[in-house]
N, C-alpha and C positions, 0 to 999 in steps of 0.2 A: 504494500500500500504506500502511496506517495504522501508526503507531507511538505507543507510550505510554512516556514516560520520566519517572521521578521524580528530583528533585534538591533538595537542602536549600537553604533560604533562609538569611538571615542568622542567625548563631548568637547566642543570648541565654540566659544562665545555663547554658551547656553543652548546650542543646537547640536544635533547629532545626525549623521547619515544613517538611514535604515538599511541594514544588510539583509539579504535573503539567504536562508538555508533551505535548500530543496533536497529532500531525501527520497530515493526510489531504489528498491532492491538493494538495500544496505549500502548504497553509494550516495555520497553527499557532494552537492555542488553549492558553492557559496559565491554570491554575486552582490553587486550594489543595486539598490532599487532606484537610486537617483532622487529619492525623497528625503529632504531634511526636515526634522521636527524638533520642536523644543523638548528637551529630555523630560521635563516635569509634566508634560502633557501626553506622553506616550503611555498607553495602557497595554502592558505586555500580555496580560491574560486575555483581553478582548481583541488584541492585535489591531488596534486602531488608535488614532489620535483624537483626544477629547479636548474640548467639547466638539462633538461631531459636526454641528452646524457651522462652526468656524473653520473647519478643515475638511469640508465636503469634497473638494477636488483631490486633495491628497489621499483621503480614504478611498475614493473611487479608483484612483490609480493603483492603490494597494490591492483592492478587490479584483481589478482587471488583471493584475499580475498573478494573483493566486489562481484565477480562472484559466489563464494562459498555461500555467505550469500543470494544472490538474487535467486539462484537456489533452 
């Protein structure tokens, strides 16, 4: 089964680049998502930036990325 997880890279000026960890058949691929987020607003459990209404474009990009990998 495949899984896609986002996690913040090193914090710089209060923001961090979200990295992607894609796992399939016990193989892992790590890539940059190209999305920067304030570290304090990243919700690791929900895998989204909160408040959702303020970061709608970024969260849509993350959902599209997950859908791309899982397709």
